[in-house]
N, C-alpha and C positions, 0 to 999 in steps of 0.2 A: 191435140194432135198437131204435129208440125205441118206448116203449110206446104213444104216441099219435102218429099221423101228423100232420105239419104241412103246411100248404098253401103255405108260403113259407120264406124264409130265417130261420135261427135262429142265435144265437151257439152255438158249440161249443167245448168245452175240448179243446185238443190240447197235449200236453207237448213242449216243445223245450228244448234246452240254451240258456242265455243266450248262450253263445259263438257259436252259430249264429244265433239269432233276432234279437239286437240288431244285429249288423252287417247282417243282411238288411234291416232297416228302413231303415238309412242307404243301402244300395245301391239298394233299390227307389225311394226318394225321388229319388236322383240320376238314375235312369232314367225319372222321371216316372210312377212307378207306386206301388203299396203292397204290403206283404207278403200281405195277404188275397187280392188279385187273382192274385198269383203262385201262391199255394198252391191256389187254385181251379182255375187252368189246369193245374197239375201233376196234381191229382186227376182232372180231366176227361180229360186225356191218358192217365193210368194206367188209368182205367175205359173207355178206348176210345170215348168219346162222339163222335158224329159232328161233324166240323169242329174238334175239339179240337186245339190246337197247343201245343207247349212254349213257355214264355216265353223271351224273349231272355236270354242269360247275359251278365253283366258281364265286362269284361276282367279278367284275373288281377291286374294291378297295382292296379286299383280295389278288388278284393276284399281284397288285401293291405293297402291303406291303411285300409279299413273295419275289418278285424280289428285292426290296430295301434291305431286310434283307440279301439276298444272296450276293448282291453287297458289302454291308458293311462287311460281313464275309470275302469275297475274299480280300478286301482292307486290313483288319486287318491281315490276314494270310501273305500277301505280305509284309506288314510293319514288321511283326515279322521275316520273312525270311531274310530280308535285315540286321537284327541285328545278325544273326547266321553265323558261319563260313560255307563255302561251301566245302563239301568233294570232289567235282568234279573239281573245278577250283582253290581252295585254298585261295580265298579271305576271310578275317576275317569278313568283313561287307560290306554293300553297294551292288551295282549291280554285277552280275556274269560276268566273262570274257567269251566272246564268240569268236569263230573263231578257227583257227588251228595254232600251232607252234608259231612263233614270231608275227603272225598277230592277236593274241588275244587282244581284246579290251573290255572295259566295254560295256555291251549290255543292252537292255531293259527287257530281259527275265531272268528267274531264273531256275537253274537246278532242275530237278524233286526231287532228294533226299533232297535238301534243302527245297523245298516246303512241302514235306512230313513231315520233322522234324518240320517245322513251324506249320503245320496243327495239329500235335500231341500236340505241346505246346499250341496252341489255344484251342484245345479240353480239355486239362487238366485244364486250367485256367477257362474255361467256365463251366466245370462240377463241379468245386468247388463252383461256384456261385449258380448253380442250384441244387446241391445235398445237 
């Protein structure tokens, strides 16, 4: 429970996996809605609020397309990230070095700042195509 009651709406932090949350944004927009409204309706229904109704569910083929688009976007961003220098471990390209001290070895993950730079580059190139 919050320590101080609020008289209105406030932003709340809720943890979701990207593989669920990102396709949901795309699906909600396709249905003329947004994720926040859908989550609010789900919560109201779960809490048995008077008049609460479940949001409409998208067709399975639309969900599959949104999931595939998200997976392709993720793959493209990781590919871009591996071509950029990493400000955290100092590699010029390829996998990031993971571990501590002399035990640093190429790993399967990528450092967050490198992924964010790759995401910005991805967004720049894709906004040029769509804009």
